C-alpha positions in Angstrom: -16.9 19.9 -20.3 -14.0 17.8 -18.0 -13.7 13.9 -17.8 -15.4 11.9 -15.5 -13.3 11.3 -12.3 -12.4 7.9 -12.5 -13.8 5.2 -9.8 -11.1 4.6 -7.1 -11.1 2.0 -4.0 -8.2 2.3 -1.3 -7.8 -1.1 0.6 -6.7 -0.1 4.1 -5.1 -3.0 6.5 -6.1 -1.9 10.1 -4.7 -4.2 13.3 -5.6 -2.3 16.8 -6.1 1.2 15.1 -8.8 2.2 17.3 -6.8 4.7 19.8 -5.1 6.6 15.9 -7.4 5.7 13.1 -8.4 9.2 11.8 -12.2 8.6 11.0 -13.3 12.3 9.9 -9.9 12.4 6.9 -11.5 9.1 5.7 -15.0 10.5 5.6 -14.0 13.9 4.1 -12.0 11.8 1.1 -14.9 10.2 0.1 -17.3 12.6 0.3 -15.0 14.9 -2.1 -15.9 12.6 -5.0 -18.5 10.0 -5.6 -16.2 7.8 -7.7 -14.4 6.9 -4.5 -14.0 4.0 -2.0 -12.5 2.8 1.3 -12.1 -0.6 2.3 -11.0 -1.1 5.9 -9.4 -4.4 6.8 -9.9 -5.2 10.1 -7.1 -8.1 10.8 -8.6 -9.9 14.2 -7.8 -6.9 16.2 -8.0 -7.0 19.7 -9.3 -3.2 20.6 -11.9 -1.5 19.7 -11.3 -1.6 16.0 -14.2 -3.1 14.7 -16.6 -1.1 16.8 -15.0 2.3 15.5 -15.3 0.7 11.8 -18.5 -0.4 12.0 -19.6 2.8 13.2 -18.0 4.4 10.3 -19.3 2.9 8.0 -23.0 2.9 9.0 -25.0 5.3 6.7 -21.7 5.4 4.0 -21.9 3.4 1.2 -18.8 4.3 -0.4 -17.0 2.7 3.0 -17.0 -1.1 3.4 -15.4 -3.1 6.0 -13.7 -6.5 5.9 -13.4 -8.4 9.1 -11.0 -11.4 9.6 -11.7 -14.2 11.9 -7.8 -14.3 12.7 -4.8 -12.3 12.1 -3.5 -12.7 8.9 -0.8 -10.0 9.1 -0.4 -6.9 6.8 0.2 -8.8 3.7 -3.0 -11.4 4.0 -4.9 -8.6 5.2 -4.1 -6.1 1.9 -4.6 -9.2 0.0 -7.7 -10.1 1.3 -9.6 -6.8 0.3 -7.5 -6.1 -2.9 -9.5 -9.6 -4.2 -12.7 -8.2 -2.6 -12.9 -4.8 -4.5 -12.0 -4.9 -8.3 -14.9 -3.5 -9.7 -13.3 0.1 -9.6 -11.0 1.3 -12.6 -8.2 1.6 -10.1 -7.4 -0.3 -6.6 -4.6 1.0 -4.0 -3.5 0.1 -0.3 -3.0 2.9 2.0 -1.4 2.7 5.6 -4.2 3.2 8.0 -1.9 5.5 10.2 -2.1 8.1 6.8 1.8 8.2 7.4 1.0 9.3 3.4 -2.3 11.7 3.9 -5.1 11.4 1.5 -4.3 14.4 -0.3 -1.3 12.1 -2.0 -3.9 10.0 -3.5 -5.1 11.9 -6.6 -1.4 12.8 -7.9 -0.7 9.2 -7.7 -3.9 8.3 -9.9 -3.2 11.3 -12.5 0.2 9.5 -13.1 -1.8 6.9 -14.9 -3.6 9.5 -17.4 0.1 10.7 -18.8 1.4 7.2 -18.8 -1.4 4.2 -20.1 0.8 1.4 -20.0 1.2 1.8 -16.5 -0.2 -0.9 -14.0 1.4 0.3 -10.8 1.8 3.5 -9.3 4.1 3.3 -5.7 4.3 6.5 -3.8 8.3 6.9 -2.6 9.7 8.8 0.4 12.3 11.5 -1.1 14.0 14.4 0.9 13.9 17.1 -1.4 13.2 20.7 -1.9 9.1 21.2 -1.8 8.5 17.9 0.1 7.8 17.2 3.7 9.4 13.9 4.6 9.9 13.3 8.1 11.0 10.0 10.0 14.1 9.3 12.4 17.4 9.2 10.8 17.6 5.6 12.3 15.0 4.7 10.4 16.0 6.2 7.1 19.3 4.8 7.4 17.5 1.2 7.9 15.1 1.4 5.8 18.1 2.4 2.8 20.2 -0.2 4.1 17.3 -2.6 3.3 16.1 -1.4 0.2 19.7 -1.7 -1.1 20.3 -5.2 0.1 17.2 -6.1 -1.3 17.8 -4.3 -4.6 20.9 -6.1 -4.9 19.8 -9.5 -4.3 16.9 -9.7 -6.2 17.9 -7.7 -9.0 15.2 -4.9 -8.9 15.9 -1.4 -9.5 13.0 0.3 -7.2 14.2 2.7 -5.1 11.5 2.6 -2.2 9.4 -0.8 -2.0 7.9 -0.3 1.3 6.0 2.6 1.3 2.4 2.0 2.0 0.7 4.2 -0.9 0.1 2.0 -4.0 -2.3 2.2 -6.8 -2.9 -0.5 -9.0 -5.1 -0.9 -12.6 -8.1 -3.2 -11.5 -7.0 -5.4 -14.6 -3.8 -6.7 -12.9 -4.9 -6.8 -9.1 -6.2 -10.3 -9.5 -3.0 -11.7 -11.2 -0.7 -9.9 -8.8 -2.6 -11.2 -5.5 -3.7 -13.9 -6.5 -1.1 -16.4 -4.6 -0.6 -15.7 -1.2 2.3 -14.1 0.1 5.8 -15.7 1.4 6.4 -13.0 3.7 4.0 -11.5 6.3 5.4 -8.2 5.4 7.9 -7.8 2.6 4.9 -8.4 0.3 5.7 -5.2 -1.4 9.2 -6.6 -2.7 6.9 -9.8 -4.1 4.4 -7.9 -6.0 7.8 -6.0 -8.1 8.7 -10.0 -8.7 5.6 -11.0 -9.6 5.0 -7.8 -12.0 8.7 -8.8 -13.3 6.9 -12.4 -13.9 4.3 -11.0 -16.2 6.3 -8.6 -17.6 9.7 -9.4 -17.9 12.8 -7.2 -16.8 12.5 -5.3 -20.0 9.0 -4.4 -19.4 8.8 -3.6 -15.7 10.1 0.0 -15.8 7.0 0.6 -18.9 4.3 -0.6 -16.0 5.7 0.4 -13.1 6.0 4.2 -11.8 7.9 5.3 -8.7 6.3 8.7 -7.4 7.8 10.9 -4.8 5.2 12.0 -1.9 5.2 15.4 -1.4 4.2 14.8 2.4 5.0 11.7 4.5 5.4 11.5 8.3 6.3 8.8 10.1 3.2 8.6 13.0 3.4 6.6 16.4 6.0 4.1 16.7 6.5 1.6 13.6 4.6 -1.9 14.1 7.6 -3.5 13.0 10.4 -3.8 15.7 14.2 -4.7 15.8 13.5 -8.6 15.5 11.5 -8.0 12.3 14.5 -6.1 11.1 17.1 -8.8 12.3 15.2 -11.2 10.3 14.8 -9.4 7.1 17.7 -11.2 5.8 16.2 -14.7 6.2 12.7 -13.4 4.8 14.8 -12.1 1.6 16.2 -15.3 1.3 12.9 -17.1 1.2 11.5 -14.6 -1.1 14.4 -15.3 -3.4 14.3 -18.6 -3.3 10.4 -18.8 -3.7 10.5 -16.5 -7.3 13.7 -17.7 -8.6 
């Protein structure tokens, strides 16, 4: 007799996602197991996102919607959702555009069973045989430059900090998300720095695992523009100063 599936909640930040939100994919995912939950966080969208999410949650108790009265940015939206959903054994956040399809959730969750000391399993985008990772050459180069610079400045060995597919044991969620983040979109890096505060450099490798995704496809245009990339060094400086 197989062991019962662990309870898992995904927090999905949404800002003006009405036109591209794949509601069918999310419904199919929660219907696949009674232990699955999704919390959509509507980050003060100005399109029809609120209506789409309200309709999606009607009659589906496994789907919750949190409406924020003002825009918090991705960091604030994820934080609000994560702090409200800590009853599941595992809680994670996932990008609304499903660049990483929901089929990737279970492989990440299974890593926890094999490594009981892990607190975080993070999806990473690695182009390799047997995997489909699609994004433009320019975005790939900019991403590698950013991660290399961040790793050097902050002494973080992470391969891919910014992939929007991460799962956490519920016990560490309150510790990691209690304080507001310094940066509105580099908060993933802050999570690693907060983990290092909790477990020190020597223990960081035992509590964080980067898991290569089998599929990841850039969907539409990135919500981050050239100005965000230009401001990245300043954001990294602010983060470094705050966590020094």
